[in-house]
GUTOR-403691 format. One record per residue (C-alpha): x, y, z. Coordinates in nm, 2 decimals. Example, Ala and Ser with C-alpha at 12.3 -4.5 7.8 and 13.67 -1.06 7.14 Angstrom:
<recs>
     c1     c2     c3
   1.23  -0.45   0.78
   1.37  -0.11   0.71
</recs>
This chain:
<recs>
     c1     c2     c3
  -0.01   0.03   0.01
   0.11   0.33  -0.07
   0.23   0.50   0.26
   0.41   0.84   0.28
   0.53   0.81   0.62
   0.96   0.83   0.67
   1.13   0.52   0.58
   1.36   0.36   0.85
   1.69   0.27   0.71
   1.76  -0.14   0.65
   2.07  -0.34   0.62
   1.99  -0.66   0.48
   2.26  -0.97   0.51
   2.28  -1.32   0.64
   2.22  -1.47   0.27
   2.27  -1.45  -0.08
   2.17  -1.13  -0.25
   2.16  -1.17  -0.64
   2.15  -0.82  -0.83
   2.01  -0.96  -1.15
   2.29  -0.82  -1.34
   2.45  -1.06  -1.61
   2.79  -1.17  -1.50
   2.79  -1.00  -1.18
   2.88  -1.15  -0.85
   2.63  -1.23  -0.57
   2.64  -0.98  -0.28
   2.63  -1.07   0.12
   2.51  -0.75   0.22
   2.28  -0.43   0.10
   2.19  -0.11   0.27
   1.90   0.08   0.18
   1.82   0.44   0.30
   1.50   0.63   0.20
   1.39   0.34  -0.01
   1.70   0.36  -0.21
   2.00   0.12  -0.25
   2.31   0.31  -0.12
   2.60   0.03  -0.10
   2.66  -0.34  -0.09
   2.89  -0.57   0.13
   3.15  -0.43   0.31
   3.07  -0.08   0.26
   2.70  -0.15   0.37
   2.82  -0.31   0.69
   3.03  -0.03   0.75
   2.76   0.21   0.72
   2.55   0.01   0.93
   2.77   0.05   1.24
   2.69   0.42   1.26
   2.33   0.45   1.12
   2.13   0.21   1.38
   1.96   0.06   1.07
   1.69  -0.22   1.12
   1.89  -0.53   1.00
   1.70  -0.80   0.83
   1.87  -1.13   0.86
   1.81  -1.35   0.55
   1.88  -1.68   0.77
   2.04  -1.84   0.47
   1.78  -1.71   0.22
   1.77  -1.54  -0.10
   1.73  -1.16  -0.17
   1.67  -1.06  -0.53
   1.49  -0.79  -0.73
   1.14  -0.80  -0.69
   0.93  -0.98  -0.96
   0.74  -0.77  -1.24
   0.40  -0.90  -1.41
   0.42  -0.81  -1.74
   0.07  -0.91  -1.86
  -0.24  -0.97  -1.64
  -0.59  -0.89  -1.53
  -0.59  -0.83  -1.18
  -0.95  -0.74  -1.16
  -1.09  -1.04  -1.32
  -0.86  -1.26  -1.10
  -0.96  -1.11  -0.77
  -1.35  -1.11  -0.88
  -1.32  -1.51  -0.95
  -1.36  -1.54  -0.55
  -1.70  -1.40  -0.58
  -1.84  -1.67  -0.78
  -1.90  -2.04  -0.81
  -1.54  -2.20  -0.78
  -1.53  -2.36  -1.16
  -1.15  -2.35  -1.21
  -1.06  -2.67  -0.98
  -1.35  -2.89  -1.18
  -1.19  -3.15  -1.40
  -1.57  -3.28  -1.56
  -1.89  -3.09  -1.65
  -2.08  -3.25  -1.41
  -1.83  -3.10  -1.14
  -1.88  -2.79  -1.29
  -2.27  -2.81  -1.32
  -2.26  -2.92  -0.94
  -2.06  -2.64  -0.79
  -2.28  -2.39  -1.00
  -2.60  -2.56  -0.83
  -2.43  -2.53  -0.48
  -2.32  -2.17  -0.53
  -2.67  -2.06  -0.66
  -2.84  -2.24  -0.36
  -2.61  -2.05  -0.12
  -2.68  -1.73  -0.29
  -3.05  -1.73  -0.35
  -3.05  -1.33  -0.37
  -2.79  -1.31  -0.68
  -2.95  -1.15  -0.97
  -2.66  -1.35  -1.19
  -2.44  -1.59  -1.12
  -2.11  -1.53  -1.28
  -1.80  -1.74  -1.25
  -1.46  -1.85  -1.39
  -1.22  -2.02  -1.52
  -1.37  -2.32  -1.66
  -1.15  -2.56  -1.85
  -1.22  -2.54  -2.23
  -1.09  -2.88  -2.29
  -1.38  -3.07  -2.10
  -1.59  -3.08  -2.38
  -1.54  -3.18  -2.73
  -1.40  -2.88  -2.94
  -1.46  -2.68  -2.63
  -1.80  -2.64  -2.71
  -2.07  -2.62  -2.38
  -2.43  -2.64  -2.41
  -2.66  -2.41  -2.23
  -2.87  -2.69  -2.11
  -2.61  -2.87  -1.91
  -2.61  -2.52  -1.67
  -3.00  -2.53  -1.73
  -2.99  -2.82  -1.48
  -2.83  -2.63  -1.23
  -3.03  -2.32  -1.26
  -3.28  -2.26  -1.49
  -3.47  -1.94  -1.35
  -3.17  -1.70  -1.34
  -2.91  -1.61  -1.59
  -2.54  -1.81  -1.55
  -2.23  -1.70  -1.72
  -1.91  -1.87  -1.69
  -1.60  -1.72  -1.86
  -1.35  -2.00  -1.97
  -0.98  -2.00  -1.89
  -0.89  -1.82  -2.16
  -1.18  -1.55  -2.10
  -1.24  -1.53  -2.48
  -1.52  -1.73  -2.46
  -1.84  -1.78  -2.22
  -2.10  -2.06  -2.15
  -2.40  -1.94  -2.05
  -2.76  -2.10  -1.96
  -3.08  -2.04  -2.15
  -3.19  -1.76  -1.92
  -2.90  -1.55  -1.99
  -2.98  -1.63  -2.38
  -3.34  -1.51  -2.31
  -3.25  -1.19  -2.13
  -2.94  -1.11  -2.40
  -3.19  -1.16  -2.71
  -2.97  -1.42  -2.85
  -3.18  -1.66  -3.05
  -3.22  -1.86  -3.35
  -3.29  -1.56  -3.56
  -2.99  -1.37  -3.40
  -2.72  -1.27  -3.67
  -2.37  -1.38  -3.64
  -2.18  -1.10  -3.46
  -1.89  -0.87  -3.59
  -1.60  -1.02  -3.44
  -1.75  -1.33  -3.27
  -1.91  -1.64  -3.29
  -2.24  -1.80  -3.19
  -2.20  -2.19  -3.23
  -2.54  -2.35  -3.28
  -2.73  -2.70  -3.28
  -2.85  -2.85  -3.63
  -3.20  -2.65  -3.60
  -3.01  -2.30  -3.56
  -3.06  -2.27  -3.17
  -2.77  -2.11  -3.01
  -2.58  -2.37  -2.82
  -2.47  -2.19  -2.51
  -2.11  -2.15  -2.59
  -2.03  -1.75  -2.72
  -1.69  -1.72  -2.87
  -1.51  -1.38  -2.89
  -1.59  -1.00  -2.83
  -1.90  -0.96  -3.06
  -2.04  -1.30  -2.91
  -1.94  -1.25  -2.55
  -2.05  -0.89  -2.51
  -2.40  -0.99  -2.60
  -2.38  -1.16  -2.29
  -2.19  -0.94  -2.09
  -2.35  -0.61  -2.19
  -2.72  -0.74  -1.98
  -2.48  -0.83  -1.66
  -2.52  -0.59  -1.40
  -2.22  -0.37  -1.31
  -2.08  -0.45  -0.95
  -2.07  -0.17  -0.73
  -1.77   0.05  -0.74
  -1.66  -0.06  -0.36
  -1.70  -0.43  -0.47
  -1.46  -0.38  -0.76
  -1.20  -0.17  -0.57
  -1.19  -0.42  -0.25
  -1.13  -0.68  -0.53
  -0.84  -0.45  -0.71
  -0.71  -0.43  -0.34
  -0.69  -0.82  -0.28
  -0.55  -0.87  -0.61
  -0.21  -0.62  -0.58
  -0.19  -0.76  -0.21
  -0.16  -1.10  -0.35
   0.09  -0.98  -0.60
   0.30  -0.85  -0.30
   0.27  -1.20  -0.14
   0.43  -1.36  -0.46
   0.73  -1.11  -0.45
   0.59  -0.87  -0.73
   0.60  -0.48  -0.71
   0.45  -0.40  -1.09
   0.14  -0.52  -1.28
   0.08  -0.48  -1.60
  -0.31  -0.43  -1.63
  -0.33  -0.55  -2.00
  -0.70  -0.50  -2.05
  -0.85  -0.20  -1.91
  -1.20  -0.09  -2.00
  -1.35   0.26  -1.91
  -1.54   0.18  -1.62
  -1.21   0.04  -1.48
  -1.03   0.37  -1.45
  -1.25   0.49  -1.13
  -1.16   0.16  -0.97
  -0.79   0.21  -1.01
  -0.83   0.60  -0.90
  -1.01   0.53  -0.61
  -0.82   0.23  -0.52
  -0.50   0.46  -0.55
  -0.67   0.73  -0.33
  -0.75   0.53  -0.06
  -0.40   0.37  -0.02
  -0.53   0.04  -0.16
  -0.24  -0.04  -0.44
   0.01  -0.27  -0.29
   0.20  -0.26  -0.62
   0.27  -0.05  -0.88
   0.02  -0.09  -1.16
   0.03   0.06  -1.54
  -0.31   0.05  -1.72
  -0.32  -0.07  -2.07
  -0.65   0.11  -2.19
  -0.81  -0.09  -2.47
  -0.84  -0.01  -2.85
  -1.19  -0.14  -2.98
  -1.18  -0.17  -3.34
  -1.59  -0.11  -3.35
  -1.52   0.25  -3.22
  -1.23   0.37  -3.36
  -1.07   0.58  -3.45
  -1.36   0.82  -3.26
  -1.21   0.66  -2.93
  -0.88   0.79  -2.97
  -1.00   1.12  -2.75
  -1.13   0.91  -2.50
  -0.80   0.71  -2.43
  -0.58   1.02  -2.45
  -0.82   1.21  -2.15
  -0.77   0.87  -1.94
  -0.40   0.91  -1.96
  -0.43   1.26  -1.88
  -0.66   1.20  -1.61
  -0.42   0.97  -1.43
  -0.10   1.16  -1.51
  -0.31   1.44  -1.30
  -0.29   1.24  -1.01
   0.09   1.19  -0.99
   0.04   0.89  -0.79
   0.38   0.72  -0.76
   0.20   0.38  -0.81
  -0.04   0.45  -1.09
   0.03   0.53  -1.47
  -0.19   0.48  -1.77
   0.08   0.48  -2.08
  -0.02   0.18  -2.24
  -0.25   0.10  -2.51
  -0.38  -0.31  -2.60
  -0.48  -0.43  -2.91
  -0.62  -0.76  -2.98
  -0.51  -0.86  -3.29
  -0.66  -1.21  -3.28
  -0.85  -1.46  -3.06
  -0.70  -1.78  -2.93
  -0.60  -2.12  -3.11
  -0.85  -2.34  -2.86
  -1.14  -2.21  -3.01
  -0.99  -2.16  -3.37
  -1.00  -1.75  -3.36
  -0.63  -1.73  -3.35
  -0.51  -1.57  -3.68
  -0.28  -1.80  -3.90
  -0.12  -1.76  -4.23
  -0.21  -2.14  -4.32
  -0.53  -2.28  -4.27
  -0.62  -2.46  -3.94
  -0.52  -2.84  -4.00
  -0.87  -2.94  -3.83
  -1.07  -2.68  -4.05
  -0.87  -2.66  -4.40
  -1.08  -2.36  -4.51
  -1.05  -2.16  -4.16
  -0.76  -1.91  -4.09
  -0.93  -1.81  -3.76
  -1.03  -1.42  -3.70
  -0.82  -1.08  -3.73
  -1.00  -0.86  -3.47
  -0.84  -0.56  -3.68
  -0.77  -0.59  -4.04
  -0.42  -0.52  -4.12
  -0.44  -0.20  -4.25
  -0.68  -0.08  -3.96
  -0.41  -0.23  -3.72
  -0.17  -0.01  -3.89
  -0.32   0.29  -3.88
  -0.42   0.26  -3.51
  -0.12   0.17  -3.37
  -0.01   0.48  -3.59
  -0.20   0.71  -3.45
  -0.13   0.59  -3.06
   0.22   0.58  -3.11
   0.22   0.90  -3.25
   0.06   1.03  -2.92
   0.34   0.87  -2.74
   0.14   0.58  -2.62
   0.31   0.22  -2.58
   0.15  -0.03  -2.75
   0.06  -0.40  -2.62
  -0.03  -0.61  -2.90
  -0.22  -0.95  -2.83
  -0.07  -1.20  -3.08
  -0.15  -1.58  -3.07
  -0.11  -1.67  -3.41
   0.14  -1.67  -3.68
  -0.07  -1.41  -3.88
  -0.13  -1.20  -3.62
   0.21  -1.17  -3.51
   0.29  -1.06  -3.86
   0.04  -0.82  -3.87
   0.16  -0.67  -3.56
   0.52  -0.64  -3.68
   0.40  -0.46  -3.98
   0.18  -0.22  -3.79
   0.49  -0.12  -3.55
   0.74  -0.09  -3.86
   0.51   0.16  -4.04
   0.48   0.36  -3.72
   0.83   0.37  -3.69
   0.87   0.45  -4.05
   0.61   0.73  -4.03
   0.64   0.87  -3.68
   1.03   0.90  -3.65
   1.26   0.71  -3.42
   1.20   0.73  -3.04
   1.22   0.51  -2.75
   0.88   0.33  -2.83
   0.92  -0.07  -2.67
   0.61  -0.18  -2.85
   0.52  -0.53  -2.67
   0.40  -0.84  -2.85
   0.23  -1.08  -2.60
   0.16  -1.44  -2.59
   0.33  -1.50  -2.94
   0.23  -1.85  -2.92
   0.30  -1.90  -3.33
   0.58  -1.71  -3.52
   0.66  -1.80  -3.84
   1.05  -1.84  -3.88
   1.11  -1.58  -4.12
   0.95  -1.32  -3.82
   1.17  -1.41  -3.54
   1.45  -1.19  -3.63
   1.18  -0.89  -3.66
   1.13  -0.88  -3.30
   1.50  -0.75  -3.21
   1.51  -0.56  -3.56
   1.20  -0.36  -3.46
   1.30  -0.35  -3.09
   0.98  -0.53  -2.96
   0.96  -0.68  -2.66
   0.83  -1.05  -2.65
   0.61  -1.07  -2.34
   0.53  -1.45  -2.28
   0.37  -1.66  -2.05
   0.59  -1.96  -1.97
   0.36  -2.16  -1.82
   0.19  -2.21  -2.17
   0.47  -2.40  -2.31
   0.38  -2.72  -2.21
   0.20  -3.02  -2.33
  -0.09  -3.02  -2.08
  -0.44  -3.13  -2.14
  -0.55  -2.80  -2.34
  -0.24  -2.86  -2.57
  -0.33  -3.20  -2.63
  -0.67  -3.20  -2.67
  -0.74  -2.86  -2.82
  -0.42  -2.70  -2.94
  -0.23  -2.96  -3.12
  -0.52  -3.15  -3.34
  -0.64  -2.75  -3.45
  -0.26  -2.67  -3.56
  -0.13  -3.02  -3.66
   0.20  -3.15  -3.55
   0.44  -2.93  -3.76
   0.30  -2.60  -3.64
   0.26  -2.72  -3.32
   0.66  -2.79  -3.27
   0.70  -2.44  -3.34
   0.50  -2.28  -3.06
   0.65  -2.04  -2.80
   1.01  -1.99  -2.94
   1.14  -1.82  -2.63
   1.48  -1.91  -2.67
   1.49  -1.83  -3.04
   1.35  -1.50  -3.00
   1.58  -1.42  -2.69
   1.87  -1.54  -2.89
   1.81  -1.27  -3.18
   1.88  -1.02  -2.91
   1.50  -0.92  -2.88
   1.45  -0.86  -2.48
   1.20  -1.13  -2.32
   0.98  -1.03  -2.03
   0.77  -1.25  -1.84
   0.39  -1.24  -1.75
   0.11  -1.49  -1.66
  -0.23  -1.36  -1.80
  -0.38  -1.43  -1.46
  -0.64  -1.54  -1.44
  -0.59  -1.74  -1.73
  -0.29  -1.90  -1.53
  -0.12  -1.87  -1.24
   0.08  -1.58  -1.14
   0.32  -1.79  -0.92
   0.61  -1.70  -1.09
   0.83  -2.00  -1.03
   0.55  -2.22  -1.19
   0.63  -2.02  -1.49
   0.98  -2.07  -1.42
   0.99  -2.42  -1.40
   0.84  -2.45  -1.75
   1.03  -2.19  -1.90
   1.36  -2.42  -1.81
   1.24  -2.76  -1.84
   0.92  -2.74  -2.11
   0.77  -3.05  -1.92
   0.45  -3.10  -1.75
   0.42  -3.14  -1.37
   0.48  -3.50  -1.42
   0.79  -3.42  -1.59
   0.66  -3.51  -1.94
   0.79  -3.54  -2.19
   1.14  -3.67  -2.08
   1.38  -3.41  -2.20
   1.12  -3.16  -2.26
   0.89  -3.08  -2.52
   1.08  -2.88  -2.80
   1.39  -2.86  -2.58
   1.59  -2.61  -2.81
   1.35  -2.34  -2.67
   1.47  -2.41  -2.31
   1.57  -2.12  -2.11
   1.83  -2.13  -1.83
   1.72  -2.04  -1.49
   1.88  -1.72  -1.48
   1.72  -1.63  -1.78
   1.39  -1.70  -1.67
   1.45  -1.51  -1.36
   1.59  -1.22  -1.57
   1.28  -1.19  -1.79
   1.05  -1.19  -1.50
   1.26  -0.92  -1.34
   1.52  -0.72  -1.59
   1.28  -0.78  -1.88
   0.97  -0.67  -1.73
   1.18  -0.37  -1.60
   1.26  -0.31  -1.95
   0.90  -0.30  -2.10
   0.79  -0.08  -1.78
   1.06   0.19  -1.89
   1.19   0.16  -1.53
   1.53   0.27  -1.61
   1.41   0.58  -1.76
   1.25   0.66  -1.41
   1.42   0.86  -1.11
   1.47   0.53  -0.91
   1.49   0.24  -1.15
   1.40  -0.12  -1.04
   1.43  -0.47  -1.18
   1.82  -0.50  -1.07
   2.00  -0.43  -0.79
   2.22  -0.13  -0.81
   2.33   0.16  -0.60
   2.09   0.45  -0.66
   1.81   0.19  -0.76
   1.47   0.18  -0.61
   1.47  -0.12  -0.30
   1.22  -0.34  -0.50
   1.30  -0.67  -0.34
   1.19  -1.00  -0.29
   1.34  -1.20   0.00
   1.29  -1.63  -0.09
   1.34  -1.87   0.17
   1.61  -2.04  -0.06
   1.83  -1.98  -0.36
   1.64  -2.11  -0.66
   1.98  -2.16  -0.84
   2.04  -2.43  -0.59
   1.75  -2.65  -0.56
   1.78  -3.01  -0.60
   1.54  -3.04  -0.90
   1.35  -2.82  -1.14
   1.02  -2.94  -0.95
   1.16  -2.82  -0.63
   1.09  -2.44  -0.77
   0.74  -2.45  -0.69
   0.80  -2.48  -0.34
   0.99  -2.16  -0.30
   0.86  -1.95  -0.03
   0.84  -1.55  -0.04
   0.93  -1.41   0.31
   0.91  -1.06   0.23
   0.85  -0.81  -0.03
   0.95  -0.44  -0.05
   0.85  -0.19  -0.29
   1.10   0.13  -0.27
   1.23   0.01   0.08
   0.87  -0.02   0.21
   0.75  -0.36   0.30
   0.43  -0.45   0.15
   0.45  -0.82   0.22
   0.56  -1.06   0.52
   0.50  -1.40   0.61
   0.24  -1.41   0.90
</recs>
């Protein structure tokens, strides 16, 4: 939480201190004054003899730069706890039973809203409204899938939204139907999802502020001090402004305002006004310097935009949320206004379209330090891999996805085919060209716990250690490379080096954004043991934001 009270000087010692700087030796002590790192090792110990600081004993543990979250949806993540808990369910029957249970315990709830169900639990990810009708027929139910690009609703929800057999296919969305033309109950992508979401009552502001407080506190408990909220709508601005004013942010937050292709270019003044509103606050934990574009959907529901047709449907290439020319013009406009662009790119056609748009913006708007971000980068055509470094594009990846789990084997691989499937998440290839690699989790789409993603990044294996040797093992990262992607890489994405007190590495003059772990991740006995590492304390600019109870 933001606190303006005076900071006490701190000496941290008694363990291993990793600076996060390539090739640098570890330290044994660090001095912090006014939230800033002032000395290491012998100099820090000498200073402490006269400064009377608070002394933190690492007790053999590990101190490192705090983590940064390069791509997440904290409001969505925290609000999941307010509805039926469908994420742990492993069958459709379990989901239906959980919805029934929650509805019975909340008889006054106007809507039953939940997330994130596993899309692989039904053939082709298609879920029937009648299954939910068995649980609740008299009130509307809307469940978001794990990817948040799809919803499953009951018949009452579709009735309230006016979705019927005569409803046309929406722009930028799909309504799967039964043989008789009736909507099935699964809605894919913006145009279809928004038909349902438009009739869902908005939660009160105080409930959403409380959710944001829970989210940033949760991230602080995981060792994070910065979050990129990668999908911010106009109504979300009030939530962040209120939380900041009430001192309820436990991390820095940068807002990525979503550019809407159906409201473009009329939307641009609104985005400029939102950025200016946040800038006027001059709050040390809140910025709004980024614009989010969705270039396509996701492979799991066949809406990722592909250069070649889907293996499972030779006539289908997916869905471009923005047509290439429109994306190029919009990126050029927001780039000219000084925004950073953050583009969702899953399919190789979406990646190419986004790279072309960035190249056009550079050519037309001139050179500057723009650090555009392509996030997810699931499938990249080999000829486009060198372009990331050439164009200064930051690769923001979700390392936990680079494994052969059920979603991959049941939904993704059958849609892409074996050859393209083996080219997914080329993290090492991209990094080896000189591109900056940053990590994020896309929470709540997947776990925000950094070492779960780091374990996959370094092994390319499932939790069962499969396959032996790792899936596409040439794309494995070293442990320090993965740690750096979650620290220095996200710091670069956040332009932290241009701030008065940079963070992301530990250097004299840098902000004391620190995570104290109970052990050195470089010394664990196995990759599986990485997920057992615990965060003991977290500091943001020298102020404690989390301590183990």
